[in-house]
C-alpha positions in Angstrom: -0.4 -0.3 -0.1 1.6 3.0 -0.9 1.4 6.5 0.9 0.4 9.5 -1.5 3.8 10.8 -1.5 5.2 7.3 -3.3 2.2 7.0 -5.6 2.3 7.5 -9.3 -0.8 8.5 -10.9 -2.0 9.0 -14.6 -4.3 10.9 -15.7 -5.6 10.1 -19.2 -7.0 12.5 -21.7 -7.6 13.9 -25.1 -8.5 17.5 -26.6 -12.2 18.3 -24.9 -11.9 17.7 -21.1 -13.8 19.6 -18.9 -11.2 22.2 -17.8 -11.6 21.5 -13.7 -12.0 17.7 -13.9 -8.6 17.2 -15.2 -6.7 20.3 -13.4 -8.3 20.4 -10.1 -7.0 16.3 -9.6 -3.7 17.1 -11.0 -3.3 20.2 -9.4 -4.5 18.5 -5.7 -3.0 15.2 -6.2 0.6 16.9 -6.9 -0.1 19.0 -3.6 -0.5 16.1 -2.0 2.9 14.5 -2.8 1.6 12.2 -5.7 3.9 12.1 -9.0 1.1 12.9 -11.7 1.6 12.2 -15.0 -0.7 13.6 -18.1 -1.1 10.6 -20.8 -2.5 11.5 -23.7 -3.0 9.5 -27.6 -0.7 12.6 -29.2 2.3 14.2 -28.0 2.6 18.2 -27.1 -0.7 19.6 -25.2 -4.3 19.0 -24.7 -6.8 21.6 -24.6 -9.8 21.8 -22.2 -13.2 22.7 -22.5 -14.4 24.9 -19.7 -18.4 25.1 -19.7 -19.0 26.5 -23.3 -15.7 27.7 -24.4 -12.5 26.1 -25.0 -9.6 27.2 -22.4 -6.3 26.0 -21.2 -4.0 24.1 -22.8 -2.0 21.6 -20.6 1.1 20.0 -21.3 1.2 15.7 -21.7 3.6 14.2 -20.0 3.9 10.6 -21.6 1.7 9.4 -24.9 -0.2 6.2 -24.2 2.2 4.5 -26.2 5.5 5.1 -24.0 3.2 4.0 -20.9 2.4 0.8 -19.0 -0.3 -0.1 -16.6 2.5 -1.3 -14.0 3.8 2.3 -14.3 1.4 3.5 -12.3 -0.7 3.0 -8.6 -3.9 4.8 -10.3 -5.4 5.7 -13.1 -7.5 9.3 -13.1 -10.3 10.0 -16.2 -11.6 13.4 -16.2 -15.1 14.1 -18.5 -16.2 16.8 -20.7 -18.6 15.4 -23.7 -15.6 15.3 -26.1 -12.7 13.8 -24.4 -14.2 10.3 -23.3 -16.3 10.4 -26.5 -12.9 10.7 -28.3 -11.3 8.4 -26.5 -13.7 5.6 -26.0 -13.4 5.2 -30.0 -9.8 4.4 -29.8 -9.1 0.6 -29.0 -6.0 1.2 -27.7 -7.2 3.2 -25.1 -10.3 1.4 -24.1 -7.9 -1.5 -23.8 -5.3 0.3 -21.7 -8.8 1.3 -19.4 -9.6 -2.3 -19.5 -6.4 -3.7 -18.5 -6.1 -0.7 -15.5 -9.3 -1.9 -14.0 -8.1 -5.6 -14.5 -4.8 -4.7 -12.5 -6.7 -4.1 -9.3 -5.8 -0.9 -8.5 -7.7 2.7 -8.4 -9.5 4.0 -11.1 -11.0 7.1 -11.3 -14.0 8.7 -13.7 -15.8 11.8 -13.3 -18.8 13.0 -15.6 -18.7 12.0 -18.8 -15.6 9.9 -18.3 -17.7 6.6 -17.4 -18.9 6.3 -21.3 -14.9 4.5 -21.2 -15.5 2.2 -18.6 -18.6 1.3 -20.1 -16.8 0.6 -23.4 -14.0 -1.3 -21.3 -16.9 -3.4 -20.1 -16.1 -2.7 -16.4 -19.3 -1.4 -14.7 -21.4 -4.3 -15.3 -22.6 -5.5 -11.8 -20.7 -2.8 -10.0 -21.8 0.5 -8.3 -21.0 3.9 -10.3 -22.3 7.3 -10.4 -21.8 9.7 -13.4 -23.2 12.8 -15.3 -27.1 12.6 -15.4 -27.4 12.3 -18.7 -25.5 8.9 -19.1 -27.5 7.4 -16.5 -29.2 5.4 -18.7 -26.2 4.4 -20.7 -24.4 3.1 -16.9 -27.9 1.1 -16.4 -27.7 -0.3 -20.2 -24.0 -1.7 -19.6 -25.0 -3.3 -16.5 -24.3 -1.1 -13.9 -25.8 -0.2 -10.7 -26.3 3.8 -11.0 -26.5 5.8 -7.8 -26.8 9.8 -7.5 -24.0 10.6 -5.1 -21.2 12.8 -5.2 -18.5 9.9 -5.1 -19.3 6.3 -5.0 -16.8 3.2 -4.8 -17.3 0.0 -5.3 -13.6 -1.8 -4.8 -11.4 0.6 -5.6 -13.7 1.9 -8.9 -13.8 5.6 -8.2 -17.0 7.2 -9.8 -18.1 10.8 -9.7 -21.2 13.0 -11.0 -19.5 16.5 -12.1 -17.3 19.3 -11.0 -19.0 20.3 -7.9 -17.9 16.8 -6.2 -14.6 17.4 -7.1 -13.7 17.6 -3.1 -14.9 14.2 -2.3 -13.7 12.6 -5.9 -10.1 13.8 -5.3 -10.4 12.8 -1.0 -11.3 9.1 -2.0 -8.4 9.0 -5.2 -6.2 9.5 -2.1 -7.8 7.5 0.1 -8.1 4.2 -2.5 -4.1 5.0 -3.6 -3.2 4.0 -0.2 -5.8 1.2 0.5 -3.9 -0.4 -2.1 -4.5 -2.7 -5.4 -8.3 -4.4 -4.1 -7.4 -7.8 -4.8 -11.0 -8.9 -4.7 -12.3 -6.9 -7.5 -13.3 -9.6 -10.2 -11.3 -8.8 -13.8 -13.6 -7.4 -16.6 
C-alpha cells in the first residue's frame, strides 16, 4: 500500500476534457505529494473545455504508447462530453482502461468519463455514478447507478460533476493508500 507521497498517478485525457476535472485533480494530487503524469494519445498539449468555450492547454507528459499499467498506482479519467467520447473510440485507450481495471488498482472516472468504463466493459454489476445524462448508458451496460457525489466499488471511483471534485479527489487519495483491491473481479 503506497503512501500518496510515493504514488504515481496517470490522468488520461485528450482535447475537450472538462477543464476543472483535469486541472483540479492534477493540482491537488501533486499537492498531496503524488507524482502525476498527464497521458494522452498525442504529444505536445491537450486543450480543455471550460463549460462553454475552449480554454487552457495542458502539457502532455507521456503518450499512451510510452506507458504501461505497471507504471502507475492509479488512473484518473476526467470527463467533459468531447474527451471521453473521442477516447472511447480508440481501441488502444479502451484496452488500457480495461487492463488498468483488471490490475485491481484504483481507477477514477468523473462526469462523462464512465463512457470509457462502459466501453471497456467494467461497469457490469458494479455500483457507479456519472453525469446524470449518461445514467441510462450506465444502466444499459449493467452498472448500478447511484445519485451520489462519489461512489466506490472495490477501488472503482466515480463522481457526477465538477461540484463533486473535493470528495472525488479525497477518495482517490484514500483508495491509493488502501492499495489494490485483490477481491475485484476482472472485466
